[in-house]
Each structure stands twice: as structure tokens, then as C-alpha cells.
C-alpha angles and dihedrals in degrees: 000000000000091000091053092049090050091053091051091052092053093052091052096044095110092054107046135040122266094250092055090049090062097045099089092061120077095191125067128183131221132184136181090251094039119139129244088238140057135051099296092243126166091257094043108031119187139210122282091253092051092049090051090055098043098049098055098090092046098063094079088065097054144289117344129206130197112198116206115210120222118282143061122307107202112200125209091195135011119282108243125199120194132174092290092060096060127083098237103207087359128057132245109207124196105197145160114265113248108293093002129124105199120189122206108197142171092205135091124220113249119224138153097073120174133174113276134218089220093095147319112309094002121135128194141196138180122265131183110284111258095018110135132182141175093204139050122186120211120187089340095308128110106248116215121247116242106276146153128214119236125211113230087242092056096074141014121215116236135179090269102035139291131333110218109229099169110077089205087072095058088100088075088080090065096054120115119228094031090163089066094056118100134199112224125196129190112195135163095304106344132086108197132189124194125180118229122236101190142334132222125182089268107024140050109202113203129215117256143262089016092066093048090050092052094050103056129061125034132336088010127182093258098036109032119169085234113085092219113028119190116248130192141173110221138191114029128124087228089062091057098108107116131077113267098019125126143188132197127206107198094185093055094035092234133137120196127198135176112210125185116280110283095018118120108207089213085075092055130081100242114181121196113196119220101170125078093201131021111192130020119189105182136137128163131271088257093046112022123181105262131185107015129144137183121195137174096000130131115224114200148143115063137133123191107216100188096103091055090068106018098031119227106271092185119204100173138309101003098322119121143161128235140171127037129312111204090200095056105122116249089234094045092125087072106017097045103034089111102029134295137187095268092052089052087052089059096058093096090059099060124131131219125225108255118240127230091232112037132193123184137142087024140126131197099011122151140191114196130175096349129141121228108193140144093025118148098221138010107341103216122018119189122188095345123164118286091251088065097052133088091217095052089234114108139181120015098109117149136164093014117161122200106180134165098352129144122226118187140144092020126147097230141006120345090222126006116187126185138008136265104214125094096272089056096058101025104022117206087209117039088219088070091068114119107220147152098028118167119200107176140157095000125148113220112182130162099355128144087058095153103019098046095180089072119103123222093249122015124186114175124171101000134140115220101359109173112201103181137170098342125147116225117182145150097030128148094222135018126340103218123006126186130185131014142211104066089252091297094124099040120111107286092014127232124301089213088064092044085060091049094053097246096135094054085076107021137049123278102213124216095191130067124262126245090260106111147108096030127152130206105186141158096001124152111218122178146145092033136153095039094159110017135065098199126071132039138262089245108023140176137192127193135358116322108172115199093017122136133195105198143165097357122151117215122184140158089026130153121223120345123010103195111025123186102188131187116331096004101155137170098006129138122217113188143153095012124145116216114188114189129348120056118321105224141343128194110195097221100126088125115070086207100061126084104239087133149124095037124148118213110180146147095015128141128218138164105198138049114349146239120311106194110153117196090003096161094046090052096040092239107154125201115188136166096357107156128210114207132192117251110318097331092129116172119240095266091051090047089054089055091049093050093045097050124103136029126337118264096255092060100046124119133169087282092068119094090207094053087105097025119246124282105286093023124103113304124246135213117314124245111276123259094257091071137055131215131218127189118192100166142117088258132021119286126235121224133185142169130199110180105299094347124093136195128201128181115182128170107213139146094226145289100257134114107176128104094028093306116128108185125145104156119145146122120238141185108202150155113240119232093001103120123078142136108323095019127134127195117198138174139163112238101214097184139352102211100174112109103223113099090231098045107132136209125173143086127328135191128186138145093259120012092197095061106076113189091010109061121095129205087062124166138146139184112200146170112235127211094246110352107071124244122328132199108202133174147170104257098184102038097243094127096257129100110242107160135053147163124210135214110203100212139142106287098175092101140049111294131191116223127191141186120196128190128207109175103308093335117106126193132185134209143168134208139185096205104033093245109061105061121188119205119244106213119318131301117285130205120236102188092182095059112126120233089255124025141182117259135183149110124304145178136199122185096207084225125088091199101059147006139182131210110271118202136227139170139171092048111177140164122198090002092297102131118205112227 
């Protein structure tokens, strides 16, 4: 039928306009090599921009679909969707063609690498003159910029910059391109960037006003709440010394990269972003975008350049200040390093980090089954302030569905909903209200790579936000954050901010904010707080009447699990399971703040306790919260555990519930080509789902030195597969066991079934909190007794590898599966048999409990299992 209609259109082409020709068809076709002409037919697909133009007249006749063929769509400018691009009462759906995996990107692929004279192991290539970036993506992973770490004793912050105290750093004064260098600070909850102006042998002078903005307020560079903040200098060719780092010189049009020894970067997929935003969906309050859907598409390839010029004067969770404040005190470096009245005055001039994919002034827009990856800032922004949007129109998002998407390797939040400025919490036009936002069944793993203060999911001033059954893991800060404003904008305000002088300059509202009737339910939150002490894995700010936090499962968390911060009022927390960390904290130390009227009931936890200061005075009630021992969760808690996380149809190897949790329904057994071995205090649990594997193994340890004789693990292996010249590799997707020394990785030994008795024994493993270890049996008695350790970032998937050459064994790790970094030096295992068993393994380092640890890309002798 479609073919006949198409033929009719061609016959009539001389009589009617092009747009009318396309109207009878409800399906249009796009391809990476599509033309900016034609009807966007199956036989002659067009570009994305052409499809957008051609489909507009058709929407009045019904739903319209644009099918994207497989391949990479490289944009030269962001795609913008206004009111004319929606379906109105109908829906325009941009979707992957059946079986296709289209990628829309703002990056170009980098080729033409050659060895550089810039330093040992460095390669270079030409780039367009003037092109700058803060990110480079290699094999789908965010590569780190060239940087060095500073000891706190190396420099001292001053009102103009940094005094160099370590003479070994005097060489900084000789560096070219000093204006491209940045100072980075990680404090208690802020991640700040400040551009350098110039460097002398004793002084680093910083650019203004970025430095001023980073040295007043709270958790400042010079007066962090953290006793020992982390400091770095980023972005100089001279700092390019470690595998995987890069540096770009826009003036010279050169990009430099340092791959692992023996790796030619021409064999890697290196993506250089040139767009700062990718997609803008934004109408006006009179004419919002209505009826638009995106499904099955990968969004990639952006870099937000704002911090390169303005710095990133981080305030919390993607908010920052920039520009000059004429009322900033002249002595603010000292008088305002931990707040002051003039800083409080500035709160209504904050900015929000812009997202790569933006939605505002829009109704009935959905994102389903997409992948947001390799984006240089927050991935998806919904109803953010106008200063964070490409269109200049913010807020006004309603009936937005975000379901079954994957967010990974992104610079900022996975999803950021809502604004922070006055129109967000007390809209001057009711149409600005952000409401009815559904965030469900999404996987958010290893985001906030560059702006580490960002939480996985942030929802600020929103009415009826439903955050349901998502998985948030491997994040440097909080998992899920709701609310904003510290109670400042709630009806009656906050007495704490009366004391700080805020209301001398800003409104004291007598009416409630738009923050109400939200629900955070059934989420799986784990491996959080990798870089910050403050905050909570599930966190709230300000009054949120009618809001409920229910049936969430939190594990492998640092610090506080459920955190009700300043002004949290009229919320209910019930039926949550908090495993590890501290159970709950209500920030009501001050009798004058409004962290009040909260109900915390029927929750389960196994570590720490409840910290609820002045509970009675604030009417915060805690009832029937049960502390259990170890993992002895009662049946109702077990039901919460088993029900948490994304639905089965959206699970990938990144999901901790891909195999269910220990005690939850079992999954498919390991295939017949592999064997399993359990040498633990209790039986091990094994699972396989395509090329993904799960292992849960209760075990004291795998260590035999110092009188210890433990060899308790669970393994999936191939017998007799490992010999001279062999390599065994896997990607450890997640170590979910709670003990800091729990291990998951690859193992080789003469006989995997003979724990404590088999020689030729070596492992390389990711630990839960202590980096990657290479460990081996040095005396051939069947117990590991020697190891070396690489203290690296383990809050992300990591490849580990063991290679054999004769009786010499070497270990390595990688973030991208191509650039492997050695762990220690090769060791000789004289007792290794000619052929050995090799596979993946886990040990929980705890005989009382274990979780399912996840692997994929397992291979031996370069034969990858799919």
C-alpha cells in the first residue's frame, strides 16, 4: 500500500508541492548518508533534517514515524524541535528501524594518528584549527584529560591564586599554553574548576572572576568542609604521562593521545566532540512542543565548554555561579569562605549545567529504550532553567516519560529534572510548572564523570515526579536526589537563612513551592558516593508534601543511605532496605530549621543506625524500623530486594538484578561449554545471560600468608584451556559484595576444583574498595601469598587480564578493553602445569553473605564469548 501511494505521489509531482506529496505516508525513512532532498522513502531515505521538514504537514492526518537506519548520524549543529515538530493530538516518533542501532552524535571520528615528538609513547593527529573540547571518547569510554595530582602541601590558595610551596613544581612556570591549564578541587560536596592566567616559579595566578567565584560560599577551595580536599592541575601537554590521557591544542590544530604500549590509536574508535548540545526540544508557553517520541536511538558526542572560560564555581548538584558580583566583599576570600550575607544574596543568580538533550516548554514527550552515552555534561535535562537551555525558554515540562533508557559514561547527571530559580518554585506563569514526569526502568551507571557533584537522577522543584524502578550505580555523589533550596523558598522561609541575611535581599514566600506529590519507589541504588563524604544515596531538600520514598533497595553505599537534608518536610519513608552505610539522617540539628513532620517507618537496615536529632521537637517520627544481622532479611524485606531495579525487558549486563539477587528467583544456568567450581563456606550461585555472567560466592578470602589459609571462591571456568601464550580476559561490570576486599576477576590454576591444593595459581581482580590486585601463589602450596595493588577508580566497569608466557604470568587492567595497563611486573610460577584451568571468579571476603557480581566479555585465547 505504501509503495502504491508513493507511486501516486511521483505521478502528481508536477501539480502539488513537495510537502503535500509526502502527506499520505505516515512513515518516513532516514539514513546516515540520506540526502537533504526527496520524499524520505524507504528506497530513497533522507537526512534527519530533511525528514523533520518533510513530515510536518503529515501530522494532522495521524501519527507519524521516522525510521532511522543503522549507522552514525554526525550532526554539524544541534537538532532543534519546536511546536511545529510535534504531533499535537497525534505523535511523531523518531525510532530505530527494526534491528538497527542508530547513533546521533555531535562528534567526529579521529584518524590519521602518527607518533609524536611530544613525549615517549605519545601520538598526535591534526584537528580543525580552533576546535576545543573538554572530552575525548575512546572505544566508548571517556578518556581522562592530561593531569597531575597536587598534594595539599604543594600549594596554598590565596585571594589571587595559588602560592607554590613545593620547589619541584617550579617547572610549571616554563610550560607553554598556561592559559589552558585548570585547577580542579574536590571538596566535601563540590567539584570546582578554575582556569589559570599565568604561572611564575612561586605563584599561580588564576583568571577572574572564576577564581573569586570559587573562593566564596560554601565548601570553597580554601576552606572545604573536607579536611583534605583533592587538588589537581589539568590540561597541559606536559601532564600527558599516563596511559589513556589526551591533550588538545586548538591554536595549533593538534590532538595528542597516549595509548598503552603496543596500541596503535588508528585501530581505536576515537571520537572528538564538536557540539555543546545535541537535541533541543523546546516550544513556548503559548505553543509548547506536544506529542513527540524518541525510541531506540543512541545520543552521543558533546562537550560543554562553559567551564573553560567561566570556570565551574560549583554550588551543589550541577548548579554554579559565574560572572562578576559587584556586591562581593573585597575581603571575601577570608570573610566569605564559609558563607556570608552577600553570598546568600547571590543565590537567586545561580546557573544550571546545560544538558546534551534538552526538553522544555513541552508536553507529552517520551524517551524509550535509548542510550545516552559519551555526553560531556548532564545527559537529559527536563524543564531546567532558561539559562541552561539552547532555546532560551526553560521550565514548562509536563507529561514527560523517560522509560527503559541507559545512561553511562556521561559527564554530568543521567537525568536532571526541574529548575532552581524563582520561576521554578513560584512560577510567574502557571504554564512554567514542571509536572507529571515519569522516570522509570532506566539504567544509570558511571555518570557524573567530569562534574562529580552531580547525582545520577536529580529532580528539583517538580509536582508529581515518579521515579520508579531505576538502577543507579557507580556514581561519585548521590544516587537519587529530590528537591532543592534548603527550605529557603518554602512558605514562611527558613530561620537559618533569616540568620544569614538572605531575606534582606530576596523574597520570603508565604505560599508553598511546586515541590509536592512525588514518589521514589522500587529503585536499586548501589556503589554510590565514590568521591564525596557529604550527601546521601537517596537525598531530599525542602518541603515536599505528599511525597513518598518507598520500597527502594540500597547497598554498597558510603555514608548515609536515606538523607533528609535542610527543610525536608512532610515526607514519608517506608519499606526501604538499606544494606551498609548509615540508615537515615534527618538534618534537624538546628531547632530553627524546618526539617520536620517526616514519617520514617517500616524500613530495614543492617548497619549504623538512625540519626534524628531533635526528633520530637521537629515532629519527625521513626517507628518500626528494624535492624537485622548480616543479610538475614525477613520475608517482606526480601520482597523489596527482589522487586527493586529495572524490569526484565530493559536489563543489560550493567544491571545488578540481571541475574536476580541471592535468594531471589534463579536465572539461566551456565552453558555446557563451561564448568563451575564452588570452594566457599556456603554454596555459590552462578548464572549466565547471553555473554553476561553472575557469580555470588560466600568466602572468607583467597589468601594463605601469615598463618591464614583461606581459598574460598566461586568460579566459572574452562578446563584445560590455559597454556603458554594464552590470555584470559573479562570485564568486571560490578563488584556488589560489601566487604572492601571482596574480589571479582580472572583466575588460573592447575585444577580449579582443588581449592587450597592446586599450584600454578594466580588472579587479577577488581576489589570492592581497594583498586585492582594481582595476586599469586609464590611457593606452590596452593594458596595465594603475594600481591601487588593498583589504586585506581573502581566505580565503573573494568577489564582485567592474565597472560602466560612459559611459566611467566603478567596482569593488566583497562577501562576501554584496548589500552591495558600492567599491574606490577610479571611473576614466575614454576609449578604451573602445561595446561591449566582458567575462568572468572568471585569471593565475598565474608562467610556470612554474598551478592551477585557481574562480568561480561569473557574470553580465553582471544576467543570472546558472545
